[in-house]
DRENTORKOL-3810 file (N, C-alpha, C; in nm, 4 decimals):
REM DRENTORKOL-3810
@n.u->0.0741; n.v->-0.1076; n.w->0.0288; ca.u->-0.0075; ca.v->0.0083; ca.w->-0.0117; c.u->0.1008; c.v->0.1188; c.w->0.0048
@n.u->0.2136; n.v->0.1142; n.w->0.0866; ca.u->0.2732; ca.v->0.2708; ca.w->0.0672; c.u->0.3481; c.v->0.2632; c.w->-0.0669
@n.u->0.3878; n.v->0.1517; n.w->-0.1202; ca.u->0.4793; ca.v->0.1718; ca.w->-0.2552; c.u->0.3723; c.v->0.2152; c.w->-0.3370
@n.u->0.2391; n.v->0.1842; n.w->-0.3528; ca.u->0.1335; ca.v->0.2244; ca.w->-0.4378; c.u->0.0928; c.v->0.3579; c.w->-0.4215
@n.u->0.1318; n.v->0.4302; n.w->-0.2892; ca.u->0.1020; ca.v->0.5597; ca.w->-0.2632; c.u->0.1922; c.v->0.6626; c.w->-0.3497
@n.u->0.3346; n.v->0.5966; n.w->-0.3843; ca.u->0.4645; ca.v->0.6917; ca.w->-0.4423; c.u->0.4241; c.v->0.6671; c.w->-0.5940
@n.u->0.3148; n.v->0.5923; n.w->-0.6528; ca.u->0.2719; ca.v->0.5748; ca.w->-0.7740; c.u->0.1288; c.v->0.6462; c.w->-0.8029
@n.u->0.0718; n.v->0.6336; n.w->-0.7225; ca.u->-0.1153; ca.v->0.6794; ca.w->-0.7457; c.u->-0.0840; c.v->0.8328; c.w->-0.7168
@n.u->-0.0295; n.v->0.9073; n.w->-0.6333; ca.u->-0.0249; ca.v->1.0232; ca.w->-0.5729; c.u->0.0360; c.v->1.1102; c.w->-0.6899
@n.u->0.1656; n.v->1.0736; n.w->-0.7440; ca.u->0.2294; ca.v->1.1555; ca.w->-0.8498; c.u->0.1523; c.v->1.1659; c.w->-0.9846
@n.u->0.0514; n.v->1.0215; n.w->-1.0105; ca.u->-0.0081; ca.v->1.0338; ca.w->-1.1414; c.u->-0.1216; c.v->1.1158; c.w->-1.1398
@n.u->-0.1926; n.v->1.1281; n.w->-0.9778; ca.u->-0.3165; ca.v->1.2282; ca.w->-0.9435; c.u->-0.2720; c.v->1.3502; c.w->-0.9935
@n.u->-0.1556; n.v->1.3856; n.w->-0.9324; ca.u->-0.1157; ca.v->1.5165; ca.w->-0.9522; c.u->-0.0785; c.v->1.5642; c.w->-1.1082
@n.u->-0.0344; n.v->1.4909; n.w->-1.1874; ca.u->-0.0046; ca.v->1.4973; ca.w->-1.3224; c.u->-0.1358; c.v->1.5246; c.w->-1.3583
@n.u->-0.2257; n.v->1.4353; n.w->-1.3604; ca.u->-0.3483; ca.v->1.4307; ca.w->-1.4357; c.u->-0.4151; c.v->1.5589; c.w->-1.3769
@n.u->-0.3893; n.v->1.6294; n.w->-1.2667; ca.u->-0.4634; ca.v->1.7042; ca.w->-1.2200; c.u->-0.3790; c.v->1.8654; c.w->-1.3247
@n.u->-0.2667; n.v->1.8385; n.w->-1.3556; ca.u->-0.2214; ca.v->1.9596; ca.w->-1.4110; c.u->-0.2569; c.v->1.9817; c.w->-1.5317
@n.u->-0.2230; n.v->1.8183; n.w->-1.6073; ca.u->-0.2922; ca.v->1.8148; ca.w->-1.7526; c.u->-0.4409; c.v->1.8709; c.w->-1.7726
@n.u->-0.5265; n.v->1.8498; n.w->-1.6762; ca.u->-0.6467; ca.v->1.8872; ca.w->-1.6804; c.u->-0.6899; c.v->2.0515; c.w->-1.6929
@n.u->-0.5923; n.v->2.1086; n.w->-1.5953; ca.u->-0.5641; ca.v->2.2250; ca.w->-1.5865; c.u->-0.5237; c.v->2.3139; c.w->-1.6972
@n.u->-0.4500; n.v->2.2939; n.w->-1.7470; ca.u->-0.3564; ca.v->2.3152; ca.w->-1.8783; c.u->-0.4638; c.v->2.2919; c.w->-1.9782
@n.u->-0.5370; n.v->2.1823; n.w->-2.0398; ca.u->-0.6435; ca.v->2.1688; ca.w->-2.1177; c.u->-0.7255; c.v->2.2596; c.w->-2.1084
@n.u->-0.7856; n.v->2.2881; n.w->-1.9926; ca.u->-0.9086; ca.v->2.3641; ca.w->-1.9613; c.u->-0.8671; c.v->2.5030; c.w->-1.9881
@n.u->-0.7646; n.v->2.5632; n.w->-1.9892; ca.u->-0.6998; ca.v->2.7142; ca.w->-2.0040; c.u->-0.6620; c.v->2.7165; c.w->-2.1533
@n.u->-0.6213; n.v->2.6206; n.w->-2.2123; ca.u->-0.5876; ca.v->2.6309; ca.w->-2.3685; c.u->-0.7259; c.v->2.6018; c.w->-2.4291
@n.u->-0.8391; n.v->2.5495; n.w->-2.3934; ca.u->-0.9544; ca.v->2.5201; ca.w->-2.4874; c.u->-1.0380; c.v->2.6860; c.w->-2.4368
@n.u->-1.0374; n.v->2.7230; n.w->-2.3313; ca.u->-1.0769; ca.v->2.8776; ca.w->-2.3339; c.u->-1.0063; c.v->2.9728; c.w->-2.4200
@n.u->-0.8797; n.v->2.9569; n.w->-2.4239; ca.u->-0.8108; ca.v->3.0526; ca.w->-2.5081; c.u->-0.8787; c.v->3.0298; c.w->-2.6516
@n.u->-0.9101; n.v->2.9044; n.w->-2.6639; ca.u->-0.9306; ca.v->2.8608; ca.w->-2.8261; c.u->-1.0756; c.v->2.9019; c.w->-2.8758
@n.u->-1.1717; n.v->2.8919; n.w->-2.7348; ca.u->-1.3026; ca.v->2.9373; ca.w->-2.7718; c.u->-1.2969; c.v->3.0697; c.w->-2.7797
@n.u->-1.2252; n.v->3.1656; n.w->-2.7181; ca.u->-1.2349; ca.v->3.2857; ca.w->-2.6948; c.u->-1.1642; c.v->3.3434; c.w->-2.8471
@n.u->-1.0649; n.v->3.2895; n.w->-2.8777; ca.u->-1.0093; ca.v->3.3276; ca.w->-3.0372; c.u->-1.1292; c.v->3.2826; c.w->-3.1400
@n.u->-1.2247; n.v->3.2014; n.w->-3.1062; ca.u->-1.2981; ca.v->3.1543; ca.w->-3.2265; c.u->-1.4256; c.v->3.2598; c.w->-3.2055
@n.u->-1.4468; n.v->3.3216; n.w->-3.1124; ca.u->-1.5537; ca.v->3.3797; ca.w->-3.0786; c.u->-1.5525; c.v->3.5496; c.w->-3.1723
@n.u->-1.6692; n.v->3.5924; n.w->-3.2042; ca.u->-1.6466; ca.v->3.7293; ca.w->-3.2635; c.u->-1.6328; c.v->3.8622; c.w->-3.1421
@n.u->-1.5701; n.v->3.9155; n.w->-3.2057; ca.u->-1.5301; ca.v->4.0602; ca.w->-3.1230; c.u->-1.6419; c.v->4.1448; c.w->-3.1130
@n.u->-1.7163; n.v->4.1761; n.w->-3.0001; ca.u->-1.8362; ca.v->4.2361; ca.w->-2.9902; c.u->-1.8075; c.v->4.3747; c.w->-2.9181
@n.u->-1.8811; n.v->4.4734; n.w->-2.9506; ca.u->-1.8469; ca.v->4.6140; ca.w->-2.8943; c.u->-2.0147; c.v->4.6429; c.w->-2.8633
@n.u->-2.0522; n.v->4.6613; n.w->-2.7482; ca.u->-2.1861; ca.v->4.7161; ca.w->-2.7001; c.u->-2.2127; c.v->4.7800; c.w->-2.5948
@n.u->-2.3124; n.v->4.8749; n.w->-2.5888; ca.u->-2.3669; ca.v->4.9659; ca.w->-2.5003; c.u->-2.3751; c.v->4.8944; c.w->-2.3645
@n.u->-2.3035; n.v->4.9311; n.w->-2.2745; ca.u->-2.3208; ca.v->4.8566; ca.w->-2.1357; c.u->-2.3058; c.v->4.9972; c.w->-2.0088
@n.u->-2.3291; n.v->4.9255; n.w->-1.8963; ca.u->-2.3092; ca.v->5.0190; ca.w->-1.7724; c.u->-2.2348; c.v->4.9014; c.w->-1.6658
@n.u->-2.1256; n.v->4.9980; n.w->-1.6116; ca.u->-2.0656; ca.v->4.9080; ca.w->-1.5009; c.u->-2.1543; c.v->4.9006; c.w->-1.3756
@n.u->-2.1943; n.v->4.7889; n.w->-1.3249; ca.u->-2.2750; ca.v->4.7797; ca.w->-1.2306; c.u->-2.2158; c.v->4.6912; c.w->-1.0975
@n.u->-2.1051; n.v->4.6374; n.w->-1.1256; ca.u->-2.0190; ca.v->4.5826; ca.w->-0.9873; c.u->-1.8856; c.v->4.5605; c.w->-1.0216
@n.u->-1.8382; n.v->4.5821; n.w->-0.9114; ca.u->-1.6525; ca.v->4.5475; ca.w->-0.9191; c.u->-1.6427; c.v->4.4451; c.w->-0.8112
@n.u->-1.5282; n.v->4.3735; n.w->-0.8389; ca.u->-1.4567; ca.v->4.2694; ca.w->-0.7114; c.u->-1.2947; c.v->4.2286; c.w->-0.7134
@n.u->-1.2891; n.v->4.1849; n.w->-0.6477; ca.u->-1.1499; ca.v->4.1295; ca.w->-0.6548; c.u->-1.1508; c.v->3.9746; c.w->-0.6046
@n.u->-1.0653; n.v->3.9016; n.w->-0.6432; ca.u->-1.0501; ca.v->3.8038; ca.w->-0.5887; c.u->-0.8982; c.v->3.7566; c.w->-0.5491
@n.u->-0.8386; n.v->3.7301; n.w->-0.4425; ca.u->-0.7029; ca.v->3.7500; ca.w->-0.4195; c.u->-0.6544; c.v->3.5987; c.w->-0.3716
@n.u->-0.5224; n.v->3.5512; n.w->-0.3684; ca.u->-0.4711; ca.v->3.4187; ca.w->-0.2940; c.u->-0.3700; c.v->3.4970; c.w->-0.2355
@n.u->-0.3355; n.v->3.4144; n.w->-0.1499; ca.u->-0.2468; ca.v->3.4471; ca.w->-0.0527; c.u->-0.1267; c.v->3.3068; c.w->-0.0138
@n.u->-0.0212; n.v->3.3435; n.w->-0.0167; ca.u->0.0543; ca.v->3.2219; ca.w->0.0415; c.u->0.1899; c.v->3.2525; c.w->0.0917
@n.u->0.2180; n.v->3.1658; n.w->0.2059; ca.u->0.3297; ca.v->3.1941; ca.w->0.2863; c.u->0.4449; c.v->3.0672; c.w->0.2785
@n.u->0.5407; n.v->3.0775; n.w->0.2061; ca.u->0.6473; ca.v->2.9258; ca.w->0.2109; c.u->0.7544; c.v->3.0066; c.w->0.2646
@n.u->0.8306; n.v->2.9476; n.w->0.3542; ca.u->0.9235; ca.v->2.9807; ca.w->0.3964; c.u->0.9829; c.v->3.0865; c.w->0.4369
@n.u->0.9109; n.v->3.1746; n.w->0.4824; ca.u->0.9263; ca.v->3.3292; ca.w->0.4994; c.u->0.9104; c.v->3.4140; c.w->0.4153
@n.u->0.8429; n.v->3.3356; n.w->0.3011; ca.u->0.8469; ca.v->3.4509; ca.w->0.1891; c.u->0.6883; c.v->3.4770; c.w->0.1550
@n.u->0.6304; n.v->3.5901; n.w->0.1734; ca.u->0.4917; ca.v->3.6189; ca.w->0.1295; c.u->0.4717; c.v->3.6363; c.w->0.0153
@n.u->0.3756; n.v->3.5743; n.w->-0.0392; ca.u->0.3424; ca.v->3.6142; ca.w->-0.2085; c.u->0.1762; c.v->3.6159; c.w->-0.2212
@n.u->0.1542; n.v->3.6701; n.w->-0.3263; ca.u->-0.0045; ca.v->3.6740; ca.w->-0.3595; c.u->-0.0405; c.v->3.6935; c.w->-0.4716
@n.u->-0.1728; n.v->3.6712; n.w->-0.5238; ca.u->-0.2070; ca.v->3.7128; ca.w->-0.6827; c.u->-0.3423; c.v->3.7787; c.w->-0.6388
@n.u->-0.3897; n.v->3.8434; n.w->-0.7154; ca.u->-0.5085; ca.v->3.9551; ca.w->-0.7000; c.u->-0.5716; c.v->3.9322; c.w->-0.8461
@n.u->-0.6919; n.v->3.8792; n.w->-0.8672; ca.u->-0.7527; ca.v->3.9181; ca.w->-0.9631; c.u->-0.8769; c.v->4.0273; c.w->-0.9974
@n.u->-0.8774; n.v->4.0836; n.w->-1.1072; ca.u->-1.0037; ca.v->4.1821; ca.w->-1.1027; c.u->-1.1024; c.v->4.1575; c.w->-1.1963
@n.u->-1.2242; n.v->4.1916; n.w->-1.1332; ca.u->-1.3669; ca.v->4.1430; ca.w->-1.1973; c.u->-1.4546; c.v->4.2777; c.w->-1.2374
@n.u->-1.5074; n.v->4.3336; n.w->-1.3212; ca.u->-1.6155; ca.v->4.4103; ca.w->-1.3506; c.u->-1.7391; c.v->4.3456; c.w->-1.3998
@n.u->-1.8319; n.v->4.3680; n.w->-1.3667; ca.u->-1.9585; ca.v->4.3114; ca.w->-1.4138; c.u->-2.0322; c.v->4.4492; c.w->-1.5034
@n.u->-2.0582; n.v->4.3868; n.w->-1.6174; ca.u->-2.0990; ca.v->4.4970; ca.w->-1.7290; c.u->-2.2646; c.v->4.4664; c.w->-1.7326
@n.u->-2.3702; n.v->4.5238; n.w->-1.7506; ca.u->-2.4911; ca.v->4.5189; ca.w->-1.7722; c.u->-2.5365; c.v->4.5915; c.w->-1.9214
@n.u->-2.6013; n.v->4.4953; n.w->-1.9860; ca.u->-2.6091; ca.v->4.5440; ca.w->-2.1302; c.u->-2.7687; c.v->4.5910; c.w->-2.1304
@n.u->-2.7925; n.v->4.6633; n.w->-2.2525; ca.u->-2.9427; ca.v->4.7422; ca.w->-2.2289; c.u->-3.0248; c.v->4.6097; c.w->-2.2633
@n.u->-3.0043; n.v->4.5115; n.w->-2.3040; ca.u->-3.0909; ca.v->4.3812; ca.w->-2.2631; c.u->-3.1461; c.v->4.3570; c.w->-2.1467
@n.u->-3.0746; n.v->4.3922; n.w->-2.0225; ca.u->-3.0734; ca.v->4.3539; ca.w->-1.9135; c.u->-2.9835; c.v->4.2404; c.w->-1.8767
@n.u->-2.9067; n.v->4.1900; n.w->-1.9830; ca.u->-2.8125; ca.v->4.0755; ca.w->-1.9349; c.u->-2.7057; c.v->4.1391; c.w->-1.8792
@n.u->-2.6325; n.v->4.0403; n.w->-1.8095; ca.u->-2.4608; ca.v->4.0859; ca.w->-1.7569; c.u->-2.4115; c.v->3.9916; c.w->-1.7636
@n.u->-2.2837; n.v->4.0549; n.w->-1.7819; ca.u->-2.1519; ca.v->3.9570; ca.w->-1.7749; c.u->-2.0131; c.v->4.0390; c.w->-1.7114
@n.u->-1.9580; n.v->3.9181; n.w->-1.6368; ca.u->-1.8520; ca.v->3.9442; ca.w->-1.5483; c.u->-1.7441; c.v->3.9403; c.w->-1.6314
@n.u->-1.6227; n.v->4.0114; n.w->-1.6237; ca.u->-1.5122; ca.v->3.9917; ca.w->-1.7208; c.u->-1.4034; c.v->4.0433; c.w->-1.6362
@n.u->-1.2750; n.v->3.9668; n.w->-1.6479; ca.u->-1.1758; ca.v->3.9662; ca.w->-1.5965; c.u->-1.1063; c.v->4.0751; c.w->-1.6779
@n.u->-1.0610; n.v->4.1901; n.w->-1.5463; ca.u->-0.9845; ca.v->4.2951; ca.w->-1.6451; c.u->-0.8477; c.v->4.3139; c.w->-1.5839
@n.u->-0.7518; n.v->4.4025; n.w->-1.5954; ca.u->-0.6319; ca.v->4.4540; ca.w->-1.5750; c.u->-0.6663; c.v->4.5264; c.w->-1.4281
@n.u->-0.5573; n.v->4.5411; n.w->-1.3542; ca.u->-0.5602; ca.v->4.6032; ca.w->-1.2295; c.u->-0.5649; c.v->4.7801; c.w->-1.2915
@n.u->-0.5381; n.v->4.7874; n.w->-1.3680; ca.u->-0.5424; ca.v->4.9624; ca.w->-1.4061; c.u->-0.6886; c.v->4.9786; c.w->-1.4613
@n.u->-0.7400; n.v->4.8988; n.w->-1.5347; ca.u->-0.8911; ca.v->4.9353; ca.w->-1.5559; c.u->-0.9607; c.v->4.9148; c.w->-1.4901
@n.u->-0.9298; n.v->4.8099; n.w->-1.3779; ca.u->-1.0105; ca.v->4.7834; ca.w->-1.2532; c.u->-1.0131; c.v->4.9507; c.w->-1.1824
@n.u->-0.9305; n.v->4.9999; n.w->-1.1843; ca.u->-0.9047; ca.v->5.1458; ca.w->-1.1184; c.u->-0.9590; c.v->5.2513; c.w->-1.2031
@n.u->-0.9583; n.v->5.2197; n.w->-1.3082; ca.u->-1.0459; ca.v->5.3379; ca.w->-1.3749; c.u->-1.1998; c.v->5.3187; c.w->-1.3955
@n.u->-1.2158; n.v->5.2073; n.w->-1.3940; ca.u->-1.3855; ca.v->5.2055; ca.w->-1.3880; c.u->-1.4462; c.v->5.2232; c.w->-1.2853
@n.u->-1.5615; n.v->5.2806; n.w->-1.2905; ca.u->-1.6672; ca.v->5.3329; ca.w->-1.1688; c.u->-1.7848; c.v->5.2574; c.w->-1.1882
@n.u->-1.8172; n.v->5.1990; n.w->-1.0935; ca.u->-1.9807; ca.v->5.1798; ca.w->-1.0629; c.u->-2.0715; c.v->5.3035; c.w->-1.1164
@n.u->-2.1529; n.v->5.2543; n.w->-1.2210; ca.u->-2.2064; ca.v->5.3541; ca.w->-1.2762; c.u->-2.1880; c.v->5.4329; c.w->-1.4270
@n.u->-2.0479; n.v->5.4011; n.w->-1.4552; ca.u->-1.9974; ca.v->5.4372; ca.w->-1.5868; c.u->-2.0835; c.v->5.3725; c.w->-1.7067
@n.u->-2.1134; n.v->5.4325; n.w->-1.7873; ca.u->-2.1942; ca.v->5.3884; ca.w->-1.9105; c.u->-2.1078; c.v->5.4078; c.w->-2.0365
@n.u->-2.1063; n.v->5.3491; n.w->-2.1172; ca.u->-2.0397; ca.v->5.3213; ca.w->-2.2479; c.u->-2.0305; c.v->5.2086; c.w->-2.3144
@n.u->-1.9494; n.v->5.1936; n.w->-2.3980; ca.u->-1.9273; ca.v->5.0438; ca.w->-2.4954; c.u->-1.8131; c.v->4.9861; c.w->-2.4028
@n.u->-1.8591; n.v->4.8457; n.w->-2.4040; ca.u->-1.7578; ca.v->4.7577; ca.w->-2.3745; c.u->-1.7325; c.v->4.6568; c.w->-2.4782
@n.u->-1.5795; n.v->4.6474; n.w->-2.4930; ca.u->-1.5630; ca.v->4.5515; ca.w->-2.6196; c.u->-1.5122; c.v->4.4169; c.w->-2.5834
@n.u->-1.5553; n.v->4.3040; n.w->-2.6119; ca.u->-1.4907; ca.v->4.1724; ca.w->-2.5441; c.u->-1.4900; c.v->4.0936; c.w->-2.6671
@n.u->-1.4283; n.v->3.9606; n.w->-2.6473; ca.u->-1.4380; ca.v->3.8412; ca.w->-2.7393; c.u->-1.4357; c.v->3.7117; c.w->-2.6608
@n.u->-1.5582; n.v->3.6624; n.w->-2.6566; ca.u->-1.5972; ca.v->3.5408; ca.w->-2.5773; c.u->-1.5769; c.v->3.5822; c.w->-2.4261
@n.u->-1.5198; n.v->3.5442; n.w->-2.3625; ca.u->-1.4766; ca.v->3.5921; ca.w->-2.1981; c.u->-1.3711; c.v->3.7153; c.w->-2.1971
@n.u->-1.2838; n.v->3.7062; n.w->-2.3030; ca.u->-1.1773; ca.v->3.8225; ca.w->-2.2843; c.u->-1.2140; c.v->3.9777; c.w->-2.2974
@n.u->-1.1897; n.v->4.0480; n.w->-2.2165; ca.u->-1.1921; ca.v->4.1766; ca.w->-2.1813; c.u->-1.1122; c.v->4.2630; c.w->-2.2759
@n.u->-1.1901; n.v->4.3544; n.w->-2.3642; ca.u->-1.0895; ca.v->4.4115; ca.w->-2.4781; c.u->-1.0564; c.v->4.5553; c.w->-2.4466
@n.u->-1.1726; n.v->4.6270; n.w->-2.3970; ca.u->-1.1641; ca.v->4.7476; ca.w->-2.3414; c.u->-1.2973; c.v->4.8436; c.w->-2.3385
@n.u->-1.2960; n.v->4.9626; n.w->-2.2537; ca.u->-1.4191; ca.v->4.9971; ca.w->-2.2363; c.u->-1.4057; c.v->5.1860; c.w->-2.2787
@n.u->-1.5167; n.v->5.2229; n.w->-2.3581; ca.u->-1.4956; ca.v->5.3733; ca.w->-2.3909; c.u->-1.6527; c.v->5.4205; c.w->-2.3294
@n.u->-1.6140; n.v->5.5148; n.w->-2.2570; ca.u->-1.7123; ca.v->5.5946; ca.w->-2.1918; c.u->-1.7888; c.v->5.6909; c.w->-2.2969
@n.u->-1.9058; n.v->5.6794; n.w->-2.2828; ca.u->-1.9795; ca.v->5.7750; ca.w->-2.3792; c.u->-2.1267; c.v->5.8039; c.w->-2.3634
END
């Protein structure tokens, strides 16, 4: 049983890594195939999602930034944006958001 753990655990970890890489690749491929759209929208929400790690006295972390846009139809879409875009966008801003699939391309106030 102990010897089997040295085989099963690494194989399980490799499978997880392969699944994650494949998932990211497929999402990127789908975004590239999607049409680029620019539509009237309003910023209705903003949020951040952070991770934190502490290894051997070294602190680290990552923060992801998300903005929710509401279209004239009432539909909403949350897109991941850069830190600088996140800082420039304010809830209530109206304009034209450009995106391709789930990839944020930009926002023009108007």
